[in-house]
C-alpha positions in Angstrom: 149.9 29.1 64.6 149.6 27.2 61.3 150.8 29.6 58.3 149.0 30.6 56.5 148.9 30.2 52.7 148.3 33.8 51.2 148.8 37.3 53.0 148.7 40.3 52.3 151.2 42.0 54.1 153.7 39.8 55.3 156.2 41.9 58.2 160.3 39.8 59.1 160.9 40.5 62.7 158.7 40.9 65.8 161.0 43.6 67.1 159.9 47.4 68.0 159.5 48.0 63.8 158.3 44.7 62.8 155.5 45.1 65.6 154.8 48.8 65.8 154.1 48.8 62.4 151.9 45.7 62.8 150.1 47.8 65.2 149.9 51.5 63.5 148.9 49.5 59.9 145.9 47.5 61.5 145.1 51.1 62.7 145.0 52.4 59.4 143.8 49.8 57.6 140.2 49.2 60.0 140.1 53.2 60.2 139.6 53.9 56.1 137.9 50.7 55.1 140.6 48.5 53.3 141.7 45.5 55.4 141.9 44.7 58.9 145.0 43.5 61.1 144.0 40.3 60.0 145.7 40.4 56.2 148.8 41.5 58.3 151.2 38.6 59.7 154.8 39.3 62.0 157.3 36.7 61.3 160.2 35.8 63.4 162.8 33.3 63.1 162.8 32.9 67.2 160.6 34.9 69.4 158.8 38.2 70.2 161.6 40.2 71.1 163.9 37.3 70.4 166.4 39.9 68.2 168.5 43.6 69.1 165.2 44.9 70.5 165.0 42.2 73.1 168.3 42.8 74.8 168.2 47.0 74.1 169.0 48.5 76.9 165.8 50.5 76.1 167.0 54.4 76.9 164.7 56.7 74.8 166.3 59.8 73.8 166.7 63.1 71.9 170.4 64.2 71.8 171.1 63.9 68.5 173.2 66.6 66.4 171.6 65.5 63.8 168.3 67.1 62.7 166.1 64.9 60.7 167.1 62.0 64.0 165.9 65.2 66.1 162.3 65.3 64.4 162.1 61.7 64.6 163.0 61.5 67.9 160.0 64.2 69.2 157.4 62.2 66.8 159.2 59.2 68.7 158.3 60.2 71.9 155.0 61.1 71.7 154.1 57.6 70.8 156.2 56.8 74.5 154.1 58.8 76.0 150.9 57.9 74.2 150.6 55.1 76.7 153.5 54.4 78.8 151.9 51.4 80.8 151.3 49.6 77.6 154.7 50.2 76.9 156.6 50.1 79.9 158.1 53.5 79.8 159.8 55.5 82.3 160.2 59.3 81.1 163.0 60.4 84.0 164.3 63.1 81.7 167.8 62.6 79.6 171.1 64.2 80.0 174.2 64.8 77.8 177.1 65.3 80.0 179.8 66.8 77.3 183.4 67.9 77.4 184.7 71.4 75.8 185.2 69.7 72.3 181.3 68.3 72.0 179.8 71.9 74.0 179.1 74.1 70.3 177.3 70.3 68.6 175.4 70.2 72.0 175.0 74.0 72.0 173.4 73.6 68.7 170.9 70.4 69.3 169.5 72.5 72.4 168.6 75.0 70.3 167.5 73.3 67.7 165.5 71.0 69.9 164.1 74.8 71.7 162.7 75.8 68.3 160.9 72.0 68.3 159.2 72.8 71.3 160.9 70.1 73.2 161.6 70.9 77.1 165.7 70.5 77.7 168.2 72.9 79.7 171.4 73.6 78.8 174.3 74.5 81.4 177.5 76.1 79.9 181.1 76.5 82.2 183.2 74.0 84.5 182.2 75.6 87.9 178.2 75.5 86.1 177.8 72.2 85.5 179.3 70.9 89.1 177.1 72.5 90.3 174.0 71.8 88.6 175.2 68.2 88.9 175.8 68.0 92.7 172.5 69.2 92.6 171.5 66.1 91.5 173.8 63.4 93.2 176.4 64.7 96.2 178.6 62.1 95.4 179.4 63.4 91.3 182.8 63.8 90.6 183.0 63.5 86.5 185.9 65.9 85.4 186.6 68.0 82.6 182.8 68.8 82.0 181.9 71.9 80.5 178.5 71.7 79.6 175.1 69.5 80.7 171.9 69.1 78.2 168.6 67.6 80.3 166.2 66.7 78.8 163.2 66.5 80.4 161.0 64.5 78.2 162.0 60.9 77.3 164.3 58.1 79.8 163.5 54.6 79.2 161.3 51.7 78.8 161.8 47.8 79.9 162.6 46.2 76.5 160.3 42.2 76.8 157.6 44.0 78.3 157.2 46.7 76.3 157.7 44.4 73.0 155.1 42.6 74.9 152.4 45.5 75.0 153.0 46.3 71.2 152.0 42.4 70.8 149.5 42.7 72.5 148.3 46.0 70.6 149.0 44.9 67.4 146.8 40.9 68.5 144.0 43.2 69.9 143.7 44.6 66.5 143.9 41.0 64.7 147.4 40.7 63.6 148.3 37.5 63.2 152.0 36.5 64.5 153.8 33.7 63.6 157.4 32.4 66.2 159.7 30.3 65.2 159.4 31.1 61.4 162.6 31.5 59.5 163.2 33.7 56.0 165.2 31.3 53.5 164.3 33.4 50.5 161.8 34.9 48.4 159.6 33.9 45.1 159.8 37.0 42.1 157.0 37.8 39.7 158.1 36.6 36.2 158.0 40.3 34.3 159.3 42.5 37.2 161.5 42.2 40.3 158.2 42.7 42.4 158.2 39.9 46.0 155.0 37.1 45.2 155.6 35.3 48.2 158.4 35.1 51.0 159.8 31.3 51.6 160.2 30.2 55.0 161.5 27.0 56.4 157.7 26.0 57.3 156.7 26.3 53.5 155.7 29.9 50.7 154.0 33.1 52.1 152.1 34.3 49.1 152.0 37.9 49.3 151.4 41.5 48.3 153.8 43.6 50.4 157.0 43.1 52.6 158.2 44.5 55.5 161.4 44.3 56.6 162.4 45.0 60.3 165.2 42.2 61.1 167.7 44.8 63.1 171.0 43.5 62.9 169.8 40.5 60.4 168.9 43.2 57.7 172.5 42.5 55.5 171.5 38.8 55.1 167.8 39.8 54.1 169.6 42.8 51.4 171.5 39.8 50.4 168.1 37.7 50.0 167.1 40.2 47.4 169.8 40.8 45.6 170.5 44.2 47.0 173.8 46.2 46.2 176.3 45.1 48.9 178.5 47.3 47.7 177.6 51.3 46.8 178.4 54.4 45.6 178.7 57.6 47.8 178.9 61.3 47.0 180.6 63.5 49.2 180.1 66.5 50.6 182.8 68.6 48.5 181.3 66.5 45.4 183.7 63.2 45.3 182.7 60.0 44.4 183.5 57.0 46.8 182.9 53.3 45.1 182.8 50.3 46.2 181.8 51.7 50.0 180.2 49.0 51.8 176.7 48.6 52.2 176.5 47.4 55.9 179.0 47.1 58.3 179.5 46.2 61.7 180.3 48.2 65.2 180.2 46.3 68.5 178.3 47.4 71.0 178.9 46.0 74.6 176.4 46.9 77.7 176.3 45.2 81.1 174.7 45.5 84.7 176.0 46.5 88.1 174.2 44.1 90.2 173.8 46.7 93.0 170.4 47.7 93.9 168.7 50.1 91.5 167.5 52.6 94.6 171.5 53.4 95.2 171.6 55.9 92.4 168.8 57.8 93.4 169.2 61.8 93.0 169.4 63.7 97.2 165.9 64.5 96.4 165.2 60.6 96.4 163.6 60.0 92.8 164.8 58.4 90.6 167.1 59.8 88.0 167.3 60.7 84.6 169.1 58.4 82.5 172.8 59.5 82.2 175.1 59.7 79.6 178.9 61.6 80.0 181.5 62.0 77.5 184.5 63.2 78.8 188.6 63.6 77.5 189.8 63.4 81.0 192.4 60.5 81.7 190.5 57.3 82.8 192.5 55.5 85.3 191.1 52.0 86.5 188.6 51.4 89.7 190.9 47.8 90.5 194.3 49.6 90.2 194.5 53.2 89.6 196.5 52.3 85.7 195.5 54.1 82.9 192.7 53.0 81.0 192.7 55.3 78.2 193.8 58.9 77.7 191.4 59.6 75.1 188.0 60.6 74.4 185.3 57.7 76.0 181.7 57.8 76.8 179.4 55.4 78.7 175.7 55.6 79.9 173.7 54.3 82.3 170.5 54.3 84.8 169.0 52.0 87.2 167.0 49.4 86.4 164.7 47.2 88.5 163.9 44.7 84.9 167.6 44.2 84.7 168.5 44.0 88.3 171.3 46.7 88.9 172.7 49.8 87.1 172.9 48.9 83.4 174.5 50.8 80.8 177.0 50.7 78.1 180.0 52.4 76.8 181.3 53.7 73.4 182.0 50.9 70.6 184.4 49.5 68.6 184.0 49.3 64.8 184.3 45.4 63.9 186.7 44.6 60.5 185.4 44.0 57.3 187.1 41.4 54.7 188.1 42.3 50.7 185.1 41.3 49.2 182.9 44.2 51.3 182.1 41.5 54.1 181.9 42.6 58.0 183.6 40.1 59.7 181.3 38.8 62.3 183.2 37.3 65.3 180.1 36.0 67.5 178.2 34.4 64.4 175.8 35.6 61.3 173.2 34.3 63.8 174.5 35.8 67.3 174.4 39.6 67.1 174.4 39.3 71.1 176.9 38.3 73.3 178.4 38.1 76.9 181.1 41.0 77.0 184.5 40.2 78.2 186.9 41.1 81.5 188.6 44.2 79.7 184.8 45.9 79.2 184.1 44.9 82.7 187.0 47.3 84.6 187.2 50.3 81.6 182.8 50.2 82.2 183.1 50.0 86.2 186.1 52.0 86.4 184.1 54.5 83.9 180.8 54.4 87.0 183.1 55.3 89.6 184.9 58.0 88.1 181.4 60.1 87.5 180.2 59.6 91.1 182.1 57.7 94.3 179.3 55.8 95.3 180.4 53.7 92.8 184.2 53.2 93.7 184.6 49.4 94.7 181.5 48.4 93.3 183.3 45.3 90.1 183.2 43.4 92.0 178.8 43.4 92.2 178.8 43.2 88.0 176.5 40.0 86.7 178.9 37.5 84.4 177.2 35.7 82.0 174.3 37.7 80.8 173.9 38.3 77.0 173.9 42.2 77.0 174.6 44.9 74.2 175.6 43.2 70.7 177.2 43.6 67.2 174.9 46.7 65.2 174.7 47.0 61.4 174.6 50.4 60.4 174.8 52.4 57.3 177.8 53.8 55.1 176.2 56.8 57.4 175.8 55.3 60.1 171.5 56.5 60.2 168.6 54.9 58.4 167.7 53.4 55.2 163.8 53.7 55.3 163.0 53.2 51.7 161.4 50.6 49.2 163.3 48.0 47.1 162.1 46.0 44.2 158.6 47.3 44.2 156.6 46.3 47.2 159.6 45.5 49.3 160.1 48.2 52.6 162.7 47.3 54.3 163.1 49.8 57.9 167.4 49.6 58.0 167.5 51.1 61.3 171.5 51.5 61.6 171.2 50.3 65.1 169.0 53.4 66.3 166.5 51.0 66.6 164.5 50.6 69.9 164.3 53.9 70.5 162.5 54.6 67.4 159.3 53.0 68.4 157.1 56.0 66.0 158.8 54.4 63.2 156.6 51.5 63.1 153.5 54.5 62.6 155.2 56.4 59.1 156.1 53.4 57.8 152.4 52.1 58.2 151.7 55.9 56.8 153.3 55.0 53.4 152.4 51.9 53.6 149.0 53.2 52.6 150.0 55.3 50.3 150.9 58.1 52.1 154.5 59.8 51.9 156.0 60.7 55.8 158.1 63.8 55.9 160.2 63.0 58.9 161.7 60.0 56.4 162.4 61.1 53.5 165.9 62.1 55.1 166.6 58.9 55.6 166.3 57.5 51.9 168.7 55.4 50.1 168.9 58.0 47.2 170.7 60.5 49.5 174.2 58.1 49.1 174.2 59.0 45.1 173.0 62.5 45.9 174.8 63.0 48.8 172.8 64.2 51.3 174.5 63.0 54.3 173.8 63.4 58.1 176.7 66.1 59.6 178.4 63.8 62.0 178.9 65.2 65.6 181.9 64.5 68.0 180.5 62.3 70.0 182.3 59.0 70.6 178.9 57.3 69.7 178.6 57.4 65.6 175.0 57.2 66.2 175.0 60.8 67.7 
């Protein structure tokens, strides 16, 4: 399609946030009589789901130690449940299976889920946990487990299918989606810092409002908007930490064991919930019996016909920063997805075998040379920023919590129409200077 020279709203990014915002904003404009989907243009440098959303594992969960994240995920799960067919959503549930060091944290999550009316079951004690898990999988053998939180809602969605479902909904409302359009910069008004146009490789698009929803590329657009590369953060004790990098990268590795997804059914022949295991039990190689790690480790996995096997990942690792607080990206600035190495394959398949006997000796079926996982771009406290900058630019910086939070776009649309969202309030940029950071759990995953 040819690009318009002018449009009211330009949304950058045709992933989960950009498409969700476009769809819900179009609905609100129409309902209010203040416009229509024709006032919205979504642009993406590649295509629909061409970035992180298109290779996402697709897990939908409410397993968060942070109260604000739990409340936000209740809202997002409701959006997933509103049209499971269009969103290719599978409400199989989710399980957080943990060692004693995480027991109290997970208990807090359960109590607050219960207060929110989010159905879950909490099992405590090694013997009761083993009994509960073997009731689901008769070959369960994970060690050092003292709590199981079984969320009855949540599950997973097929990444590309859900994005095209969202795109179809948006286009049905009149939204235009232009792919193969790369953003090069912005034009600004002469008397203010407001953006008046988006510079692209196909020309300038004049606009009134810009929404940035580009996932792990947010730091690039952040720089184009001339926003701070480093900030001052107030700690919980009142100490000021200066020159803290605004962005950092964690490397997230995921993969697929190419076996029949049917092999992972529960004892009663049903599709299982998404399994997430964290444990401090020593992890030994399923290949040669050598010790891989004696530190806290974690993995998640699920049977997935879209990926064609058992798909999941493991806890991430940090990517270093250079002297100028720029995250060093070992895979290139335009390639946040990558093919994992042999070390991950060995470790993850050994983790699967540690948890269930059916996965012993299955490493030979691992699907090599597939892009999965990638670099996640994180904020200083590892949680999202949803806020306005330069008067008329709304930045959705998901800090790698992105795909599951389909409901964020609905709330952003609400804010674009002038109605503040209480659910998004804890995620403003100003929290860093105020010291209103989100609490940290004992999980090996920085986003839990």
